[in-house]
C-alpha positions as CSV (number, residue, x, y, z in Angstrom):
1,M,23.9,-21.8,-5.2
2,Y,22.2,-18.6,-3.9
3,S,23.0,-18.1,-0.2
4,S,19.2,-17.5,0.3
5,E,19.3,-21.1,-1.0
6,I,20.9,-21.9,2.1
7,V,19.3,-19.8,4.7
8,K,16.4,-18.0,4.1
9,K,16.9,-14.3,4.6
10,S,13.8,-11.8,5.7
11,P,13.7,-8.6,3.6
12,W,14.9,-6.9,6.7
13,D,17.7,-9.5,6.8
14,K,18.5,-8.6,3.3
15,L,18.1,-4.6,3.9
16,N,20.6,-4.8,6.8
17,I,23.2,-6.7,4.7
18,A,23.0,-4.0,2.1
19,R,23.7,-1.4,4.6
20,D,26.3,-3.3,6.0
21,K,29.3,-0.5,6.5
22,N,31.8,-3.5,5.5
23,R,30.1,-4.3,2.2
24,P,32.2,-3.3,-0.9
25,N,31.5,-0.2,-2.6
26,A,31.6,1.3,-5.9
27,R,35.1,2.3,-6.3
28,F,36.1,-1.0,-5.0
29,Y,34.0,-2.8,-7.6
30,I,35.4,-0.6,-10.4
31,E,39.0,-0.6,-9.5
32,N,38.9,-4.7,-9.0
33,I,36.9,-5.8,-12.1
34,F,38.1,-3.2,-14.9
35,N,41.7,-2.3,-16.1
36,D,43.3,1.1,-16.5
37,F,40.5,3.0,-14.8
38,L,40.9,6.7,-15.3
39,E,38.8,8.9,-13.0
40,L,37.1,11.8,-14.4
41,H,36.2,14.9,-12.1
42,G,33.4,17.8,-12.4
43,D,30.0,18.5,-14.0
44,R,31.4,21.6,-16.1
45,Y,28.6,23.7,-14.4
46,Y,29.4,23.8,-10.6
47,K,31.7,21.3,-8.8
48,D,32.7,17.7,-8.2
49,D,30.6,15.6,-6.2
50,S,32.7,12.8,-4.7
51,A,29.3,10.6,-4.1
52,I,29.7,9.7,-7.8
53,I,32.5,8.3,-9.4
54,G,33.1,8.0,-13.0
55,G,36.0,7.7,-15.6
56,I,37.0,5.7,-18.1
57,A,38.4,1.8,-18.2
58,S,38.6,-1.4,-19.9
59,I,37.7,-4.9,-19.9
60,N,37.9,-7.8,-22.0
61,N,40.3,-5.2,-24.3
62,I,37.1,-3.1,-24.6
63,N,36.9,0.7,-23.8
64,V,33.9,1.6,-21.5
65,T,32.5,4.5,-19.4
66,V,31.8,3.1,-15.7
67,I,30.0,5.4,-13.4
68,G,29.2,4.6,-9.6
69,I,27.2,6.0,-6.5
70,N,29.9,5.6,-4.0
71,K,29.6,5.4,-0.1
72,G,32.4,5.6,2.3
73,K,34.8,2.8,4.0
74,D,34.8,5.2,7.4
75,T,33.2,8.1,8.9
76,L,35.6,10.4,7.3
77,E,35.1,8.9,3.8
78,N,31.5,8.6,4.5
79,I,31.2,12.6,5.4
80,K,33.5,13.3,2.1
81,N,30.9,11.3,0.0
82,N,27.6,12.2,1.9
83,F,27.1,8.9,2.7
84,G,26.4,8.1,-0.9
85,M,23.4,10.5,-1.4
86,P,24.6,12.6,-4.5
87,H,24.0,16.2,-5.2
88,P,22.5,17.9,-8.6
89,E,26.2,18.1,-9.6
90,G,26.7,14.4,-9.3
91,Y,24.0,13.9,-11.4
92,R,25.0,16.3,-13.9
93,K,28.7,14.7,-13.7
94,A,27.1,11.2,-14.4
95,L,25.5,12.8,-17.4
96,R,28.3,14.2,-19.1
97,L,30.2,11.2,-18.9
98,M,27.2,8.9,-20.4
99,K,27.2,11.9,-23.2
100,Q,30.9,11.2,-23.9
101,A,30.3,7.6,-24.1
102,E,28.0,8.0,-26.6
103,K,30.0,10.2,-28.6
104,F,33.0,7.7,-28.5
105,N,30.7,4.5,-28.9
106,R,31.9,3.3,-25.4
107,P,29.4,0.6,-23.4
108,I,28.4,2.4,-20.0
109,I,28.2,0.5,-16.7
110,C,26.5,1.8,-13.7
111,F,27.0,0.6,-10.0
112,V,24.2,1.9,-7.8
113,D,24.4,2.0,-4.0
114,T,22.1,5.0,-2.6
115,P,19.6,5.4,0.3
116,G,18.6,8.1,-2.0
117,A,19.5,11.5,-3.5
118,F,20.3,14.5,-1.1
119,C,17.1,16.3,0.1
120,G,18.8,19.4,1.5
121,I,18.0,23.2,0.8
122,E,21.2,23.5,-1.2
123,A,20.4,20.5,-3.4
124,E,16.9,21.8,-4.1
125,E,18.4,25.4,-4.6
126,R,20.8,23.7,-7.4
127,G,18.0,21.9,-9.3
128,Q,18.2,18.2,-7.8
129,G,14.9,17.2,-9.5
130,E,15.7,18.7,-12.9
131,A,18.9,17.0,-12.7
132,I,17.4,13.5,-11.8
133,A,14.9,14.0,-14.9
134,Q,17.5,14.9,-17.3
135,N,19.2,11.5,-16.6
136,L,16.2,9.5,-17.2
137,F,15.3,11.5,-20.1
138,V,18.7,11.4,-21.7
139,M,19.5,7.6,-20.5
140,S,16.3,6.5,-22.0
141,K,17.6,7.3,-25.5
142,L,21.1,7.1,-25.5
143,K,22.8,5.3,-28.5
144,T,24.9,3.1,-26.7
145,P,24.5,0.4,-24.5
146,I,23.9,0.8,-20.6
147,I,24.3,-1.8,-18.0
148,S,23.2,-0.7,-14.4
149,I,24.1,-3.1,-11.0
150,I,22.3,-2.4,-8.2
151,I,25.3,-3.6,-5.6
152,G,23.7,-2.2,-2.2
153,E,20.5,0.1,-1.6
154,G,19.0,1.4,-4.5
155,G,16.5,4.0,-3.2
156,S,14.4,6.1,-4.8
157,G,14.8,8.6,-7.9
158,G,18.3,8.8,-6.7
159,A,19.0,5.4,-7.8
160,L,17.0,5.4,-10.7
161,A,18.8,8.4,-12.1
162,L,21.7,5.6,-13.1
163,A,19.5,2.6,-13.5
164,V,17.5,3.5,-16.9
165,A,19.4,0.8,-18.7
166,N,19.4,-2.1,-21.3
167,K,20.4,-4.7,-18.6
168,V,19.7,-4.3,-14.8
169,Y,21.2,-6.4,-12.2
170,M,20.9,-6.7,-8.8
171,L,23.0,-8.3,-6.3
172,E,21.2,-11.1,-4.6
173,N,21.4,-9.1,-0.9
174,S,20.6,-5.5,-2.4
175,I,17.2,-3.8,-2.4
176,Y,15.4,-1.4,-4.7
177,S,12.4,0.6,-3.6
178,I,10.5,3.9,-4.6
179,L,12.0,5.0,-0.5
180,S,13.2,3.7,2.3
181,P,11.4,1.1,4.8
182,E,11.6,3.7,7.7
183,G,10.0,6.4,5.1
184,F,7.7,4.2,3.9
185,A,6.1,3.5,7.6
186,S,6.5,7.1,8.6
187,I,4.6,8.3,5.8
188,L,1.9,5.4,5.7
189,W,1.3,4.6,9.6
190,K,3.1,7.9,11.0
191,D,5.7,5.3,13.0
192,A,8.8,4.7,11.7
193,T,9.4,2.0,14.2
194,R,7.1,-0.1,12.1
195,A,10.1,-0.4,9.3
196,K,10.6,-3.9,9.6
197,E,6.9,-4.4,8.8
198,A,7.0,-1.9,6.1
199,S,10.0,-3.9,4.4
200,E,7.8,-7.3,3.8
201,V,4.7,-4.6,2.3
202,M,7.4,-3.2,-0.1
203,K,8.5,-6.0,-2.4
204,I,12.1,-4.8,-2.3
205,T,14.4,-7.4,-2.7
206,A,15.7,-9.0,-5.8
207,E,13.7,-11.9,-5.7
208,D,10.4,-9.8,-5.9
209,L,12.0,-7.3,-8.3
210,K,13.1,-10.4,-10.9
211,S,9.6,-12.0,-10.5
212,F,7.8,-8.6,-11.8
213,N,10.3,-8.6,-14.5
214,I,11.6,-5.2,-13.4
215,I,15.1,-6.3,-13.2
216,D,17.1,-8.9,-15.9
217,S,19.0,-10.8,-13.7
218,I,20.3,-11.4,-10.1
219,I,24.2,-11.9,-9.0
220,E,24.8,-14.5,-6.4
221,E,26.6,-13.3,-3.2
222,P,28.6,-15.5,-0.9
223,I,26.9,-16.9,2.4
224,G,26.7,-13.9,4.6
225,G,26.9,-11.1,2.0
226,A,29.1,-9.3,-0.7
227,H,31.6,-8.3,2.3
228,E,32.6,-11.8,3.3
229,D,34.1,-12.6,-0.2
230,P,34.8,-9.7,-1.9
231,K,37.0,-11.0,-4.4
232,F,34.3,-13.7,-5.1
233,M,31.9,-11.2,-5.8
234,C,34.1,-9.2,-8.0
235,D,34.3,-12.2,-10.1
236,K,30.7,-12.9,-10.4
237,I,29.9,-9.5,-11.4
238,K,32.6,-9.8,-13.8
239,E,31.3,-12.8,-15.3
240,N,27.8,-11.5,-15.4
241,I,29.2,-8.2,-17.4
242,R,31.1,-10.5,-19.9
243,G,28.2,-12.9,-20.3
244,D,26.2,-9.7,-22.4
245,K,28.1,-10.4,-25.3
246,L,26.0,-8.1,-27.5
247,L,26.6,-5.4,-25.2
248,L,30.2,-6.1,-24.0
249,G,31.7,-8.7,-26.0
250,D,35.0,-10.2,-27.3
251,K,36.8,-9.4,-30.5
252,T,34.0,-11.3,-32.3
253,T,31.1,-9.9,-30.2
254,G,29.7,-6.9,-28.7
255,I,29.2,-3.4,-29.4
256,P,32.7,-2.2,-30.9
257,H,32.8,-5.2,-33.2
258,I,29.0,-4.7,-34.1
259,M,29.7,-1.0,-34.9
260,S,32.6,-1.9,-36.8
261,L,30.7,-3.9,-38.9
262,F,27.8,-1.3,-39.4
263,Y,30.1,1.4,-39.9
264,G,32.0,-0.9,-42.7
265,Y,28.9,-1.6,-44.7
266,T,27.9,2.4,-44.5
267,S,31.3,3.1,-45.6
268,E,31.5,0.7,-48.6
269,K,28.0,2.0,-49.9
270,Q,29.1,5.4,-49.4
271,L,26.2,6.7,-46.9
272,E,27.2,9.6,-44.9
273,L,25.7,8.7,-41.2
274,R,23.9,11.5,-39.7
275,E,22.2,9.8,-36.8
276,I,22.5,6.2,-35.5
277,T,20.0,4.4,-33.2
278,Y,20.0,1.2,-31.1
279,S,17.0,-1.2,-29.8
280,F,17.9,-3.8,-27.5
281,E,15.0,-6.3,-26.7
282,K,15.1,-10.1,-25.8
283,D,19.0,-10.5,-26.4
284,I,18.4,-9.1,-30.1
285,L,19.9,-5.8,-31.1
286,S,19.0,-3.5,-33.7
287,V,21.6,-1.1,-35.2
288,G,20.0,1.8,-37.6
289,G,21.5,4.6,-39.1
290,S,20.0,7.4,-41.4
291,G,22.1,9.5,-43.9
292,V,23.1,10.8,-47.5
293,F,24.6,9.1,-50.3
294,P,26.4,11.4,-52.5
295,G,24.0,13.1,-54.5
296,G,21.7,14.1,-52.0
297,I,19.6,10.8,-51.7
298,S,18.5,10.1,-48.0
299,C,18.5,6.4,-46.8
300,S,18.2,4.7,-44.0
301,V,19.9,1.4,-42.7
302,E,19.3,-1.2,-40.2
303,M,21.4,-4.3,-39.1
304,V,20.0,-6.9,-36.4
305,F,22.5,-8.8,-34.5
306,W,21.8,-11.9,-32.1
307,N,23.9,-14.5,-30.6
308,D,23.2,-18.2,-31.2
309,E,23.2,-21.2,-29.1
310,E,27.1,-21.4,-29.1
311,G,27.6,-17.5,-28.3
312,V,28.6,-17.2,-32.0
313,L,27.3,-13.7,-33.3
314,Q,24.8,-13.7,-36.2
315,V,23.9,-10.8,-38.4
316,D,20.7,-10.4,-40.4
317,M,21.6,-8.9,-43.8
318,P,21.5,-5.2,-43.9
319,R,18.6,-3.5,-45.0
320,Q,18.6,-0.2,-46.8
321,Y,15.9,2.1,-47.6
322,L,15.5,4.9,-49.7
323,F,13.5,8.2,-49.6
324,R,12.8,11.5,-50.3
325,E,13.0,12.2,-54.6
326,F,14.4,9.0,-56.5
327,S,13.7,7.6,-59.8
328,P,11.8,4.1,-60.2
329,Q,15.0,2.6,-61.0
330,Q,16.7,4.0,-57.3
331,L,13.4,2.7,-55.4
332,S,14.2,-0.9,-56.6
333,C,17.7,-0.9,-55.1
334,R,16.2,-1.3,-51.5
335,C,18.8,-4.2,-50.9
336,A,20.1,-6.7,-48.6
């Protein structure tokens, strides 16, 4: 049962819970949900940004890349992490890790908690807008699945830069919006004191966004918020992550197993893969690839995967299409 079913909260109430200084941050979730977390640093262009934490970890014996926007737990840590407002180098670090995940076929799991990207002069000088735009562009075509979870504030493009995903979840008391209610009130009404009123108008809560089909699911929080029972919250997030069996399953489901089937098929057919694509829609995952057979004949292959009602992975028979120059006999070898 959601806590909101017991005590109805207004959007302003949820905003204040999302901003609570005791609320678990991204580092807490990463260290308590995943195993063997190895943090990686730096964007390879400028420097490391501690507002974004990222690295390699495992869950269900599956290696994943985890990335989170990390607020601090006290004043010193908040200053170090710039209050969860990343600089361009933070987004470029995240992009580097996502490209690495794609290279090694690791699913990506992102935790989002930010009032927005840092808007200082130095951030603009280093290309804040371009860094966010690059993340949006690359994430939209990455060939590995992405799960993004809004765990607190999801503010503006700074949040969206880690939330272009196959599945987007929100914690029950989190918010997701184009800007803060204070900013909205200042721009629209020239009066920041009307922020509470703005929060009602903006439709920023998980329930609002789920009703618009902007997010996929809402994760239950304990009564009072995630900070009231962090262990419960970790268990609920882990349960939802593990529930995505097509994206992150066990030894008989999930991307690693799916890709082993795909690579096994193409290897058996002696197809040298040049490109792989993913398409995920309505719990059906399509994996496609194009390459070249010995002799220079080009080919594209598609396999379709889904889970039945009992959670067992089902596979549509592979479809293979030949193109370029081929004989009538080769044309007839489109096969299942």
